[in-house]
N, C-alpha and C positions, 0 to 999 in steps of 0.2 A: 906544873912548875910554878912556883911562887916568885913574883917579882920582888926585889928588895924594896922596902918600904919607901925609901927616898925616891927611887925610880917610879914607883906607883903614884906617889903624890905629884911628881913632875908630869906624868902622862895625863892624869886627871885634870890638872891645872891647864895643860895645853888644850884639852878638849873643851873645857869651859871657855877659854879665851877664843878658840876657833868659833864656838857657837855664838859668842857675842859679836865677833867680826862679821859673821854671815847673816846676822839678823835672826838666828834661830832661837828657840826657847833656851833659857839658861836654867841649869839645875837649881841654882840658888833662888832665883826669883819666880820661876814658873811662868814668866811672861813671854809673849811673842813680841819681838821688836820688828817694827815695820819702818822701812826707809821710804819717806814720802817727799816728792818734789812738787813745788808749787811755784807758778810764775808770779812775780810781783808786778801787778798791773797798777791799778789805782791804790793809793796809800790806804784808803778805807777798806779795800778788799783784803789787803795784807793784815791789817789790824784785826778784822773779823776772823780771818782764817787762823791766825795765831791763837786767838781766844778759843776758837772751836777745838783746835788740837789740844790746848791745855785742859779744857773741860772734859774732852773725851778721855784723856789719860787719867784724869782724877775720878771719873765716875765709875770706872771698872778696874779690875786688877789683873786682867788677862792679856791685854795688848798695850804696848807702848808705841806711840807714833813719834818717830824721830824726824823732824821737819828740816828740809833744806829749801831755802828761798833762792830763786834764780831770777835775775832781771829779765823782763819780758823780751827785750830786744836780743838777748843772747840765748834765750831758752831753747828754741828748736835746735840751734847748733850744738848746745850741750847734750840734748837728748840724742841727737844723731851720733855724736861722738861716743856716748855711753852705749848705744845700741851696737855700734861697730866693735867696741871693745868688750862687749858682753858684760857691761857693768851697770845695767839698768837698775833703778830703784825698784822697790816692790810695787809702788803705786805712784802714779803721776797724772797731772792734768795735761790735756793736749788740746790745742786749738783745732776746731773741726776739720779744716782742710788737710791737716797732716795725718789724721787718724787712719785713713784707709791704707796708706803706704806702710805704716807700721804694722797694721793687721795683716796685710799681704805678706810681709816679710817674716811673719811669725813671732813678732816681738810682744804681742799682746795675747792675753788669755780670754777666750769667749766667756761671757758672763751669764749665758742663758740658764745654766743649772745652779748658779750661785745666788742670783737675785730672786727674792720671793715674788710670786705672781701678783700679789696685791700691790706691791710697789710699782711694778710695770704698768698695771692698770690705772694707777693714779697719775702717771706721768703724762705730760702733753705728748700728742702723737709726733710732734716735731723732734722731741728729745729722743724718742725711740728710733725715728727715721735717721737722725744724724748718727746715732751710735751703731747702726746696723751695716754690716758689710757681708755680702754674699750669704744673706739670710741668717747670720749669727750676730748677736748683740755683743759689742766690744767696749762700749763706753756708756756712762750715765752722767748727764749734766745736772747741776742743781739750778741752772737758770738758762734762759734762751734769749735770743735777740728779736727785735721787731723793726719793721720797716714800713714807712708810710709817707704821707704828705702832711706837713704842718701848714695851716692856712691862716691868713690875717682876715678875720671876720669883716672888719671895716672895709678893706679893699675889695673883698668879694661881694659885699653888699652893694658897693658902689656900681658894680656892673650887673647886678641882679642875678648873680650865680646861684644855681641850685646847690644846696649843701647835702652831700651824701651822708646818710645816717648810719650806714653799715657797709661792709665789704660788698654785699650783694647789690648795693645801690651806687657803686663807684661810677664816676664819670666815664662814659665811653670815650674812646680816643677821639671821635669826632667832636664830642662835647668839649673835651679837654683842649683840643686845638683851637676851637672857637673861643674858649675862655681865655687862653693865652693871648689871642688876637685882641679880644675886648679889653683885657687888662693893659696890654701894651699901648692901646690908643689913649688911655687916660693916665699913663705913667710918664714921668719926665724924660726918661731915657729909653723906655720900651723894654727894659730888662726886668722881667717879673718872676722868673723862675730860678731858684737856687738849687743846683745839683750837687752842692758841696764838693766842687772841684778842688778845694783846698786839701781834701783827703787824697791819699795815694794808694797805689797797689791794689790789694784785695778789695778795697772799696768798690772799684769799678765792676767787678764780677758780682759781689754781694748785692750792690744797689741796682744794677741795670740788667743783669741776666733775668730777673723776674719779669721784666717787661717783654723780653723775647719769649719766655715761657707763656706769658699771658697772651701773646700773639700767635701761639701755636708752634713756635720753634723751640730750640734748646741748644745747649752747648755741645752735646754729644748724643748719639743714639743710645738710649738707656736700655734697649732690649738686650744688648750684649756688651756694651761699652767698648766696641771694637773700632768705631769710626765716628768722626764728626761730619763726614761728607753727606750732603743733602739735608743736614739738620742745621748746623751753625751757618752754613752758606746757602740754605734753602730759601725759597721765596718768602716764607713767614718771617724768618730772621732778618732778611734783607728789608722787608717792609718796615719792621719795627725800627731798625737802625736808620731807615730813611726819615722817620719822624724826629729822631734825635738830631740828625744832620740838619733838618729844616729848622729846628729850634735854634741851633747855633747860627745857621745862615741868616735867619730872620732877626738875630740879635735879641732873642727873648731870654737868653740865659745870662745870669750874672757871672762875670769872670772870676769871682771869689779871690780878689786880691787881698782880702782879709777874711775874718770869720764872722763878720757882722751884717751880711746881706739881709738876713731875716730880722735880726734883733734891732737893727737900725731902720727897719721898715722900708728898705730899698726895694724889696720884692714882696709879692703877695703869697708866694708858695715856696716851701722848702722841702725837697725830696731827701728825707733823712730818717734817722732811727730814734728809738726810745731814749737814748742817752742824752739827747739835746733838750728833753722836756723841761728840766729845771731852769735852764738858761732862757729858753724861749718863753716859758710861763712868766718869768720875772720881767721880761721885756714887754710882753703883750697883754698880760693879765687876762681879763675876760674875753679879749678879742682873739685869743689863741684857739684854733680848731685843730683836731686830730682826725685825719681823713685817710681813706685807703688810696693806694696808687690807682692810676687810671686802668680801665679795662681795655686791653688792646685787641679784644675779640673773643677770648676764651676764658673770661673771668679775671678779676683782679687777683694778682699773686703777691707774695711777700718774700723777702729774704729771711733767712733763719740760720741758726747755728752759732755756737760759741764754744767756750772751753768746757771740757767734760773729763770725767775721771775714768782711767783705764788701769787694769792690773797687768803687770808685765809678766812675760814668761820666765823672768828671773825670780819671781816671787815664790817662796817655798810654802807660804801659808795664805793661799788665795781666799780661804774662808774668813780669815782674820781681816784681810784687806777689805772684803765685802762688808764686814761689820762696821768698819769706819765709813764706807760709802753710805751704808744704811743710816748711820748717824747723821751724816751731812744732808740726807734727804728727809729727815724729820721736819715737819712743818715749821717749827720755830727756827730751825737752822736755815732752811731755805729762805724764809722771810728775812732773817738776819743778813744773809749775803745779798739778797735782792735789794734790800734797803740800802746796803752799802754801795752797790754799783749801779742801782737804778734799773737793772735788767728784769726781764719777765720771769717770775717764779716758775720752776720747772714742773710743779705738781698742781693738779686741780684743787687739792685741799689748801695749799698755800695761796693760790690765787684768790680763793674766797676770803682769806685773811688779810689780803693786801689792800691797803688804802688806795693805791694807784690803779691796780689791775683788776679788782673785783668788778662785778657786773655793772655797777653804777659808778665805777671809778673813772677818772679822766683818761686813763690809758688802756681801758678795757679792750679797745679795738686791737691793740697789739697782741693781747692774749687770745682774743677770739680768732684772729687770723691764723694763729699757729695750729688751730685745730684742723682746718681744712683748706687753707689758702697758701700754706707754706710749701716751698719746693726745696728739698735739700740740694746742696751743691753735689755735683756728680760723685757718686760713691765708688771711686776707682783710684788705684795708685797713680794714675795718670793726671790726677787733678792739679798738682802744682804746674804742670805744663799747660793744661787747659786754661787755667786762670791767667797765667802769664801771657798766653797767646791772645786771650780775649781782651785783657787790659791793653795790650799794644794795639789791637784792632780798634778798640773804642777811641783811644787817643788819636790814631791816624784819621779815623772818620770825623772826629771832632774838628780836626784841622783841614778837612776838605778832601781827603783821599776818596777814591772811588770805592763805593760800598762793596760791590761784587768782588772786585779784585782783592780787596783787603780781607774780606771774610774767607775767600779762597786760600789766601796765604795762611791765615790762622788754621784752617782745616789741615793744610799740608804739614804744618808744624806739629799739630796734635797727632795726626795719623802716623807721621814718621816716628814719633816717640813710642806709640803703641806697637808699631811694627818692630822697632829696635828692641823692644822688650817682649817680643813674641806674644803680644796680646795680654801680657801680665798673667800668665797661667798661675794656678794655685801651687807654686813651687814649694811653699812652706807648709802646705797642709792646713792653712789657716782659714780657708774660705768656707767650708761647710756646705 
């Protein structure tokens, strides 16, 4: 039966329009349309990414990236709402701590069979570790973060401090405690350590859980992610938190009523990340030292993890989405974004091209640590509760609460959440 010509035109037009609305190929253009969400963090990141999208769209004729920019403060709320309404974009960037919950719920596509092996081989181990959930790769970052100590060379020289040249030569906790005491004796107010307490929230977990891991403890038992008992409140974690409590009690720590403790040279040491290098370098010049965190008994550790790219289960063309990710991981693109936000380039190739992070660069320590000193935050859907509980525990201990009782409370909160969610079984078939 033949359709009337007017009806046939109407049907075909509707199909074409539906294809455009869903991001499918259009008959007219032959291009795949990808809906991509990006958090707007630093203005320079936004500018670089907009340029990357524009250049990707111009350099080939098969894929069009349609970009939506969302303010960082509202970003996760928007993503959660889209996931609930089943209106996720094709591709989006996620902050590390939220990745595992989305993967567990089945909102993300495993990338193992989409990403070429040579790209994975070039990535820093920390990037692969962050993107992996239950042995499947769900995200790829174009940059990572680094954590360490910044030191004032003049102040350290005044007390005859040994200067660690590599992560393997980090100060032992015994050395570090003695150093704080020596520095305090020649300091006007005795406050010589900056822990960046002006930061909030996730900073406490990112910055201080590596100390617990360096001491032999952790935030949760990683063998099965079923409980924090005996780990977060175990003897190793209690010992490490005891050091922090003593630093506060002895008034070694600057209260951070402003952001200038280190730049105004009130303190000799700042426990912080790569992002402060430009400001610190401007203030201290050649006196600035970049050092590993102390070794609490099991080797110096570092925080890691940042924003990374994931393909959603709503994406009809994951291969096309991977083409865009591959473009973002090209050395020049990785360097362009790293130069914009100051972060550690995600690939070994890009690190060699980086003025800051190459082998003889001033921030090479941060890149070097990400190879074998970095510990990913717990790769479990329970992480939002874990980090919230640890943040509260750290704050309570800072203000004098009993360490054992405080960590016991944190464990109860974490374990209750895991029980309430039946151990977070692989209900969505996403674990692998």
